LOVORO-889773 format. One record per residue: residue number from 1; residue in one letter; x, y, z of N, C-alpha, C, O, CB in turn. Coordinates in steps of 0.1 Angstrom, whole numbers, always signed. Atoms other than C-alpha are relative to their C-alpha. Glycine has a CB too. Example, Ala and Ser with C-alpha at 12.3 -4.5 7.8 and 13.67 -1.06 7.14 Angstrom:
    n  res    n.x    n.y    n.z   ca.x   ca.y   ca.z    c.x    c.y    c.z    o.x    o.y    o.z   cb.x   cb.y   cb.z
    1    A     +9    -12     +0   +123    -45    +78     +9    +12     +0    +19    +12     +7    -10     +0    +12
    2    S     -9    -11     +0   +137    -11    +71     -8    +11     +8     -3    +22     +9     +4     +5    -14
//
This chain:
    n  res    n.x    n.y    n.z   ca.x   ca.y   ca.z    c.x    c.y    c.z    o.x    o.y    o.z   cb.x   cb.y   cb.z
    1    M     -6    +12     -6  +1175   +992   +941     +4     +4    +17     +6    +13    +25    +15     -4    -10
    2    N     -7     -1    -16  +1185   +977   +973    +15     +2     +1    +23     +3     -8     -2    -14     +8
    3    P    -19     +2     -5  +1220   +979   +990     +2    -15     +1     -3    -25     +6     +5     +8    +19
    4    A     -2    +18     -5  +1236   +950   +988     +6     -9    +15     +5    -21    +17    +12     -5     -9
    5    F     +2     +1    -15  +1246   +955  +1028    -14    -10     +5    -14    -21    +12     -4    +17     +6
    6    F    +10     -3    -10  +1209   +956  +1037    -11    -15     -3    -18    -19     +5     -7    +19     -3
    7    T    +14     +6     +9  +1185   +930  +1014    +11    -18     +5     +8    -24     -6     -3     +8    -25
    8    P     -4    +14     -4  +1207   +891  +1029     -3     +3    +17     -9     -6    +24    +17     -5     -5
    9    R     -6     -6    -16  +1213   +912  +1067    -20     -5     +6    -22    -13    +15     +7    +25     +1
   10    A     +7     +0     -5  +1172   +916  +1068    -13     -8    -10    -25     -7     -9     +1    +13     +5
   11    G     +6    +13     +4  +1158   +890  +1047     -9     +4    -17    -13     -5    -24    -12     -4    +15
   12    G     +6     -4     +6  +1140   +916  +1019     +5    +15     -5    +16    +19     -2     -9     -2     +5
   13    G     -4    -15     +6  +1143   +950  +1003     -9     +9     +7    -18     +5    +14     -1     +4    -16
   14    L    +11    -15     -5  +1127   +987  +1013    -10     -2    -15    -22     -2    -13    +13    +22     +0
   15    I     +8     -9     +9  +1113   +992   +980    -14    -10     -9    -15    -11    -21    +13     +7    -13
   16    D     +6     +8     +2  +1085   +967   +979    -17     +4     +1    -27     +0     +6     +5    -11     +7
   17    L    +11     -6     -3  +1061   +995   +972    -17     -5     -9    -17    -12    -19     +6    +15     -2
   18    N    +12     +1     +8  +1021   +995   +960     +1    +12    -11    +10    +20    -13    -14     +0     +8
   19    D     +4     -8    +13  +1006  +1012   +930    -12     +8    +10    -16     +2    +20     -7    -10    -17
   20    T    +12     -8     -7   +978  +1041   +945     -2     +6    -11     +4     +7    -22     +3    +11    +13
   21    V     +2    -11    +10   +956  +1062   +931     -4    +13    +13    -11    +11    +23    -13     -6    -13
   22    T     +6    -14     -8   +950  +1099   +949    -14     +5     -7    -15     +9    -19    +13    +15     -1
   23    Y     +8    -15     +8   +919  +1118   +942     -4    +14     +2     +3    +20    +10    -12     -2     -3
   24    T     -8    -17     -1   +917  +1154   +941    -11     +5     -1    -16     -3     -9    +13     +6    -11
   25    L    +13     -3     +4   +882  +1174   +939     +1    +22     +7     +2    +27    +19    -14    -15    +13
   26    G     -1    -14     -7   +885  +1216   +944     -9     +7    -13    -15     +4    -23    +17     +7     +3
   27    V     +6    -10     +3   +876  +1246   +938     +2    +15     -2     -1    +21     +8     -6     +0     +7
   28    G     -3    -15     +3   +885  +1282   +924     -5    +15     -1    -14    +16    -10     +3     +0     -8
   29    R    +12     -9     +0   +870  +1314   +927    +14    +15     +1    +21    +17    +10    -15     -4    +17
   30    R     -4    -13     -1   +887  +1349   +917    -10    +15     +2    -19    +21     -6     +6     +0    -12
   31    F    +11     -8     -5   +872  +1377   +941     +0    +18     -3     -7    +28     +0     +2     -4    +17
   32    S     -4    -15     +3   +888  +1408   +928    +10     -4    -16    +10    -14    -23    +13     +9    +17
   33    D     -7     +1     +7   +913  +1416   +905    +13     -4     +5    +20    -13     +0     -1     +9     -5
   34    T    -10     +6     -8   +939  +1413   +929     -4    -11     +8     +6    -18    +10     +6    +10     +9
   35    W     +2    +15     -9   +925  +1382   +950     -6     -7     -5    -16     -4    -11     -5     +0    +11
   36    S     +8     +8     +1   +915  +1351   +945     +8    -13     +6    +19    -13    +11     -5     +1    -13
   37    G     -4    +11    -19   +918  +1316   +967     -1    -15     -6     +2    -17    -18    -18     +2    +19
   38    A     +6    +20     +7   +910  +1276   +958     +1     -6    +14     +9     -1    +23    +16    -13    -16
   39    F     +6     +7     -9   +897  +1254   +982     +2    -21     -6     -1    -24    -17    -17     +8     +0
   40    S     +0    +10     +5   +902  +1215   +978     +6    -14     +9    +17    -15    +14     +6     +4    -11
   41    V     -6    +15     -6   +904  +1176   +993     +0     -6     -8     -6     -6    -19     -5     -8    +10
   42    S     -5    +15     +9   +919  +1147   +984     -1    -12     +8     +2    -12    +20    +16     +1     -5
   43    Y     -4    +13     -8   +919  +1111   +993     +5    -11     -7     +6    -13    -19    -12     -5     +7
   44    E     -3    +14     +4   +931  +1082   +990     +2    -11    +10     +7    -10    +21    +12     +1     -8
   45    G     +1    +11     -6   +924  +1043   +997     +6     -3     +9    +17     +2    +10     -1     -8     -7
   46    K     -6     +6     -9   +933  +1024  +1023     -1    -11     -4    -12    -14     -9     -3     +2    +11
   47    D    -10     +9    +11   +953   +992  +1008     +2     -5    +11     -3     +0    +21    +14     +6    -11
   48    N     -1    +10     -5   +966   +963  +1025    +14    +15    +12    +22    +24     +9     +6    -17    -14
   49    P    -10     -7    -13   +981   +980  +1067    +16     -9     -2    +22     -6     +8    -10     -6    +20
   50    L    -11     +7     -1  +1017   +956  +1058     +5    +13    -12     +1    +14    -24     -1    -18     -3
   51    V    -11     -9    +10  +1040   +986  +1042    +14     +1     -2    +21     -3     +7     -2    +14     +2
   52    S     -9     -3     +0  +1070   +995  +1030     +9    +11    +12     +0    +17    +18     -3     +2    -10
   53    P     -7     -5     -9  +1095  +1013  +1054     +1    +13     -7     -2    +22     +1    +13     -9     +4
   54    L     +0    -11     +3  +1099  +1042  +1031    -16     +6     -6    -18    +16    -12    +12     +0     -7
   55    A    +13     -9     +0  +1060  +1048  +1028     -9     +0    +10    -21     +3     +6     -9     -3    -11
   56    P     +9     +1     -9  +1045  +1044  +1063    -13     +4     +0    -19     +5    +10     +4     +5     +8
   57    T    +19     -6     +3  +1010  +1056  +1053    -11     -6     -5     -9     -4    -17     -1    +10    -10
   58    N     +7     +3     +6   +977  +1038  +1043     -6     +7     +1    -11    +11    +12     -3     -9     +1
   59    G     +9    -14     +6   +959  +1065  +1026     -7     +8     +9     -7     +5    +21    -12     -3    -11
   60    K     -2    -12     -3   +948  +1094  +1034     -9     +7     -2    -18     +4    -10     +8     +5     -4
   61    I    +11     -8     +4   +926  +1122  +1037     +4    +15     +2    +11    +16    +12    -12     -4     +7
   62    G     -9    -15     -1   +937  +1163  +1034    -11     +3     -8    -19     -2    -16    +18     +4     -6
   63    A     +2    -18     +4   +927  +1197  +1028     +8     +7     -7    +19     +1     -7     +0    +10    +10
   64    T     -8    -10     +4   +943  +1220  +1013     -6    +18     -5    -12    +18    -16     +6     -8    -12
   65    L     +5     -9     -4   +934  +1262  +1019    +15     +8    -11    +26     +8     -7     -3     +1    +19
   66    A     -6     -8     +8   +951  +1283   +987     -2    +15     +2    -13    +19     +3     -4     -3    -12
   67    G    +11    -15     +9   +952  +1325   +981    +16     +3     -3    +27     +1     +0    -12    +17    +13
   68    V    -12     -5    +10   +968  +1343   +955     -4    +11     +0    -16    +13     -2     +2     -6    -15
   69    Y     +3    -17     +0   +973  +1384   +957    +11     +1    -14    +21     -6    -14     +7    +10    +19
   70    T     -4     -4     +6   +984  +1400   +925     -3    +14     -1    -14    +19     +0     -1     -6     -6
   71    R     -4     -8     +7   +999  +1430   +913    +13     +4     +0    +23     +1     +6     -6     +7     +0
   72    D     -5     +2    +13  +1013  +1447   +884     +6    -13     +2     +0    -23     +1     +9    +11     -4
   73    N     -6    +13    +13  +1041  +1421   +874     +9     -9    +17    +20    -14    +19    +19    +11    -19
   74    M     -6     +8    -14  +1040  +1405   +917     -7     -5     +1    -18     +0     +3     +2     +4    +12
   75    K    +12     +8     -5  +1021  +1376   +924    +12    -15    +18    +23    -21    +19    -10    -13    -22
   76    I     +0     +4    -14  +1020  +1361   +964     -7    -15     -4    -17    -14    -10    -10    +12    +12
   77    T    +11    +12     -4  +1006  +1325   +966     +7     -6    +13    +18     -9    +17     -2    -12    -13
   78    A     -7     +7    -13  +1004  +1313   +999    -10    -12     -2    -21    -11     -8     +0    +10    +18
   79    G    +13    +10     -9   +985  +1279  +1012     +9     -8    +12    +20     -8    +17     -9    -17    -13
   80    L     -6     +6    -15   +984  +1258  +1040     -9    -15     -3    -20    -13     -8     -5    +11    +18
   81    N     +6    +16     +4   +972  +1213  +1037     +1     -3    +16     +9     +0    +25    +12    -14    -13
   82    Y     -2    +10    -14   +963  +1192  +1066     -4    -12     -7    -15    -13    -14    -11     +3    +16
   83    T     +6    +11     +7   +962  +1159  +1054     +1    -15    +16    +11    -16    +23    +14     -4    -19
   84    K     -2     +7    -14   +953  +1131  +1086     +8    -18    -10     +7    -20    -22    -22     -2    +10
   85    V     -8    +12     +9   +973  +1098  +1071     -8    -14     +4     -9    -16    +16    +20     -2     +6
   86    G     +7    +13     -6   +953  +1063  +1076    +20     -8    +15    +32     -5    +18     -7    -16    -22
   87    N    -10    +13     -5   +975  +1033  +1098     +5     -7     -7     -1    -14    -15     -3     -9     +7
   88    A     -3    +10     +8   +999  +1015  +1085    +11    -10     +9    +13     -7    +21     +6     +6    -14
   89    Q    -12    +12     -7  +1027   +984  +1097     +8     -5    -10     +6    -14    -18     -6    -16     +7
   90    P    -15     +4     +8  +1061   +985  +1080     +0    -11     +2     -3    -16    +13    +13     +6     +3
   91    E     -8    +11     -9  +1075   +954  +1077    +10     +1    -15     +8     +7    -26    -10    -19     +6
   92    T    -10     -1     +9  +1110   +942  +1060     +2    -15     +0     +2    -21    +11    +13    +10     +3
   93    G     +1    +11     -2  +1114   +908  +1046     -3    -10     +4     -1    -21     -2     +3     +0     +1
   94    T    +13     +9     -6  +1091   +893  +1074     -8     -2     -2    -18     +1     +4     -5     +1     +7
   95    P    +18     +4     +2  +1065   +880  +1060    -14     +1     +6    -19     -9    +11     -1    -10     +0
   96    D    +13     -5     -9  +1034   +893  +1075     +3     +5    +10     -8     +6    +15    -10     -8     +4
   97    T     -7    -10    -16  +1052   +911  +1110     +3     +9     -7     +9    +11    -18    +16     -5    +11
   98    A     -6    -15     +2  +1053   +941  +1110    +11     +4     +9     +9     -1    +20    -11    +10     +1
   99    R     -8     -8     -5  +1082   +962  +1125     -3    +11     +8     +4    +15    +17     +7     +4     -7
  100    A     +5    -12     -7  +1064   +991  +1137    -13     +4     -5    -19     +2    -15     +9    +11     -2
  101    N    +15     -5     +1  +1030  +1008  +1143     -6    +11     +2    -11    +17    +12     -7     -5     +6
  102    F     +3    -17     +1  +1024  +1038  +1131    -14     +6     -1    -17     +7    -13     +7     +7    -13
  103    T    +12     +0     -4   +989  +1048  +1142     -6    +18     +6     -1    +25    +15     +2    -11    +12
  104    G     +2    -14     -4   +968  +1084  +1143     +8    +17     -3     +8    +28     +3     +1     -3    +13
  105    N    -12     -9     +4   +994  +1104  +1126     -5    +11    -10    -12     +4    -18    +11     -9     -7
  106    S     +3     -8     +6   +985  +1133  +1106    +17    +15     -7    +28    +17     -3    -12     +3     +9
  107    A    -14    -11     +0  +1008  +1163  +1088     -5    +12    -10    -14    +11    -19    +16     -8     -9
  108    I     +6    -15     +0  +1005  +1205  +1084    +15     +2    -16    +28     +1    -14     +3    +13    +21
  109    G    -13    -10     +8  +1026  +1218  +1049     -6    +11     +1    -18    +10     +4     +6     -3    -17
  110    I     +3     -8     +0  +1025  +1252  +1046    +14     +8    -17    +26     +5    -19     -1     +3    +18
  111    G    -10     -2     +8  +1041  +1269  +1017     -7    +18     -6    -18    +23     -7     +3    -15    -13
  112    I     +2    -17     +3  +1048  +1310  +1003     +5     -4    -14    +12    -15    -16    +11    +15    +10
  113    K     -9     +0     +9  +1059  +1313   +971     -5    +16     -5    -16    +19     -8     -1    -14    -11
  114    V     -3    -10     +7  +1070  +1349   +957     -2     +2    -17     -2     -7    -25    +12     +2     +4
  115    D     +0     +4    +21  +1068  +1357   +917     -1    +11     -8    -11    +19    -10    -14    -10     -7
  116    F     +0    -18     +6  +1078  +1386   +899     +6     -6    -18    +16    -14    -19    +18    +17    +14
  117    T     +2     -1    +13  +1075  +1386   +860     +8    +14     -5    +10    +23     +3    -15     +0     -3
  118    F     -8    -15     +6  +1096  +1413   +835     -8     -5    -17     -6     +2    -27    +26     +0     +1
//
């Protein structure tokens, strides 16, 4: 739902989001009783470059590398992701007029999880 004060001033809302499909293909391998790993590649196709300011990307391609160490009742999982996001131009209520230009952007994600089972 759009904020009541925003829509009249901007001429439209912020939540005009398009549906999209993301494809991910990966492989995992167990190296020993304690070590395993995985690698995956993700792809999301480009669409109209005029997007909502709440989702200022237009397509993406990324790669993820993960490793898992297991010992007794402990499991440590670590992962690294790099994603190159597509160029986009957010617009708000000004039909076919961009309010900004997002180009050459990327994202890096790092995660670590320590899990104990009893």
